[in-house]
N, C-alpha and C positions, 0 to 999 in steps of 0.2 A: 202195490201202488199206494195203499193206504199209509204205510210206513214212510214212503218217499214224501208224500204230501205232509205228513206229520212233521218230518224234519224241516221241510221248507217253511212251514208255518211257525214252528217253534223258534227257528233262528231269526225270524222277522220280529219277534216280540222283544219287549224290554227284558234285559238280562235277569232281573229279579222275578220274572214270571215264567221263564223258559222251562225250568225243571218241573214246576207244578203243572204246566200245560201238558208236557209230555207224559207225566205220571197219570194225569186224569184221562188223557186220550188212550193210553195203553190199557187202562182199566176198562175203558168202554169198548175198545177193539177186541180185547181178549179176556172176557169176564171169567172164562174157565181156567185161566192161568194165575199163578201166584208170582209176585216179583219182588226183588230186592233192589234198592237203588241207593246211590250215594256218590261221593267224590273222593273216597279214600285213595291216597296215592299208592298204597300197597297193592291195590287191585290192578295189576299189570297183566292183562290177559295174554298179550303177545309173548312176553318172556316166559310165561307159564307154558304156553303152547310150544315154544321153541325148545323147551326142556322135555317135550313129549309127555307132559302130564295130562294133556287133553288134545283133541284135534279141533281145529276151527276152520270153517268154510264161509267165505263171504257170500251173502245172499245177493245174487246179481239182478234181482228185480228192482233194486234201487241203485243209484250211483254211490259207490263207496269212495269217500274222499280219503286218499292215502297220500301223506306228505313224504317228501324225500329230502334227506340231509346228507352231508358229507362229513365223515369222521376222519379228520386229518391225521390223527395218531396211528390209526390202523389202516388208513388208505381204503376205507370201505364206504359203500353206499348204504345208508340206513333208511328204513321206511318206518313211518309211524301213522297212527290212525287219528284223523280229525273227526270224521263223521262216517260211521259204518254200522252195518247190521250183520251179525255172525250167527251161524248155527254151530253149536258146540256139542261135541260128544265127550262125555266124561263118566267113566266107570259105568257104562251101560245106560246112562241117562242122556236124553237129548234136551238141550236148553237153547234159548236164543238170548243173545246179548246185543244191546244197542249201546254204542259208544258215541258220545257227542262232545263237542268242545265249543266254547264261545268266549269272546273277550268280555271281561268284566273290569272296567276301569283300566288300570295299567297291567293287569294280570289276565291269565287265561284260566277259565274253569273247565276242568275235564270231568265229565259225569258219565255214569253207567246205569243201565237197567238190566237186570238178570231175570229172565222169564223162564219158569219151569212149571211142571205139573203140580208140585206142592211147594209150600213155603220152606219146608225142611230141606228139600233138595237144593233150592236156590241159596238158602243160607249156608248149607254145608259146602257148596261149591265156592261161594264167596269167601268163606273162612279158609278153605284149602288154598285158594289162589293167594290170598294175603299172607298166610303163614309161610308158604313157600317163598314168596318174594321178600319177606322180612329176614329170612336166613342169609347170613353172610358166609359164603363158602371160600373158595380160593380167589379172593378179591378184597380190595379195600373199599369201604364206602366213603366217598368223598363229597363234602358239602361245599358248593360254590354257587354264587349268584342266586341264592334262595332255593336251590334244589340239591337233592341227593342223587348221586350217580355211582353205580358199581364200576370199579376199575380193576379188572384182572391184570391189566398191563402194569399198574403200580405195584400190585401184589408180586408179580414176577420180578419187577425191577429191584425189590428189596430182598429177594431170596439170597443174594450173595453177601448180604451184610450179616456178619456173625461177630461174636465176641472174640473169636480166634484171631481175626485180623484187625483188632482194635487195641491200641495201647493207651491206658489211662494211668494216673498216678496211684501208687500204693494199692489198696484193696477196693478202689472205687467201683470198678465194673463188677466185682463179685458182690459187693454190698447191694448194688442196684438189682442184680439178678435175684439175690436172696430175698430182698424186700418184696418183689412182685410174686415170686414163687410161693413164699410164705403166705402172702395175702390170699392168693387164689385157692390155696388148699385149707384155709382157716375159717371158712364160712360158719361152721358149727360152733367154733370158739367164740366168734363175734356174737352169734345168736345167744349162746349160753350166758354171756355177760351183758346182754342188752345193749351192745355197741353196734352202731350202724356199720354195715360191711361195705365200706367205700374207702378210697384212698386218693389223695391229691398229691402229685409229685411235680416239683419244679426243677428244671435243669437250668443252671445259671452259668454263663461264661461267654467270653468273646468268641467271634466266629472262627470256625476251623479247628476247634478243639475236641470234637467228637460227640456233640449233643445229638445231632441228627442221626449219625451212625448208630449211636446207642439206642435211640428210639426204634430204628429199623431192626436192630439185632434183638431187641426185646420182643417185638411183634413176631419175629421168627421163632424165638425160643418159647414164648408163653403159649403159643397156639390158641390164642383167644381172638374173637372177632375184633377188627380194628375199624374205627371211624375217624376220619381225618378232616379237619376243618381248614379250608384254605382262606375263607373270609366269611364274616357275618354280613357283609354288604351285598346289596343287590341294586340294580339300577333304579327300581322304583319302590321296592318293599321296605318296610320298617325293619331296622336292625333288631329291635327287641323281638319282633315276631320270628325272625330267623333264628335267634338264640333259643326261643321256645321250641321251634321245630327241631333244632339240633338235639336238645336234651330230651325231648319227647321220643325221638327215634332212638337215641342212645339207651334210654331206659328199656325199650323193647328188646334191645340186643344184649342186655346184661346176662351173664358176666361178660365184660368186654373192656377194651381199651379205647379211650377217647383222646385223640392227639390234637393239641392246640399249639401249633408251632408259631413262634414269635408272638406270644400272647400280648405283649405290649402294643402291637399294632392291631390286634383284634378287639381289645377292650378299650373303650374311650370314655370320656366324661358323660356322653349321652347314653350309652348302653350299660355302663358299669353297674348301676343298681339292679337292673333286670338280670344281668349276668350273675351277680352274686346271689340273687334270690334263687335262680335256677341251680346254681352250683351247690348252695348250702341253705336252701329254704325249706318250705313245708313238704315239697315233693320228695319222695324217697329216691336216692340214687344208689340203691343197694346193688353191689356187684360191679360198680363202675370204678375203674382206675383212670383218672384224668391226668395225663402227662402234658405239661406245658413247658415250653422252652422260651428263653429270653436272652438276648445279647445285651439288654439294657435294663437291669433290675431297678435302676434309679428312676425309671419312667413308670414303674408299677405303683399303683395305689397301695398304701399300707394295708387296706382292707383285703387285698388280694394276697400280698406277700407275707403278712405277719399274723393274720387271723388263724388260730387253730381250727382244724376241721375243714379248711379249704385246701391250702397247699402246705401241709404240715410235714412233708418230707422235701428237703432242699438238698440238691447235690450240685457242688461247684466244680466246673470244668476249667481248671486253671491252665495257664500257659505252661508248655513243657519246659523242663530244664534242659541242660545240654545233653 
């Protein structure tokens, strides 16, 4: 009952006081326990449990608020946690996890507290959940409306795209394959010569000439994690913040492929400087191949198209001859 009252009181507070109030109250209620808290999006307890990495049980002495949504693509009902208290069994350890969410301005804050017998157990559990969720398996990580989502459906949809069923001029498709294959196996050479191990590739050409098919075929052939950006825009969020989120997550997945389809519609005058800084600034993008496509190269800023070390590999997909 104490946890139930704690949640009710916390949600009635100003949003900038909620997490502190809960932390202070938990320390008072359970002085014998250690806890880890935060709002890292990689801490997805439910997906970790669905993979049978741990077992979770809702503590029914409080009302657990579980939201329901509809996934139109898979025709499935999906459940998510808004406010709930779980008992977790993990490698012989018993932990408790409190999950809460509240509105903060135009966005939603999702916060967690992990309670365990020792700080080490809580920290190790947190790290294992995050590490497992960060891995990209048979799925594509898609960024849209300010959020990342794993899409096994998109991964399956591109499995039929190969270079065998693609016709391009002369040696173009072989040159592209060799470029990426050589890059991913040459990390030691880059390090030996003090060159940053990254690559920017730009596919240029009018629609329907094989750019998207080539990207799909590369993802299949290279067998590297793929992150795909649909848009940097979100209804309320700042586009620069979304660009930061994209590159921050991509660096965690390296070596990997980052796909920016129709880059001329993704990058505009407002977010261009921030995008260029993330692409080629102080932060290391080691192990990242950024593949961008455009139907309209004339719309691209010269700082994107012509600056070495950003997109210094350009492949032109020309109209076919007879």
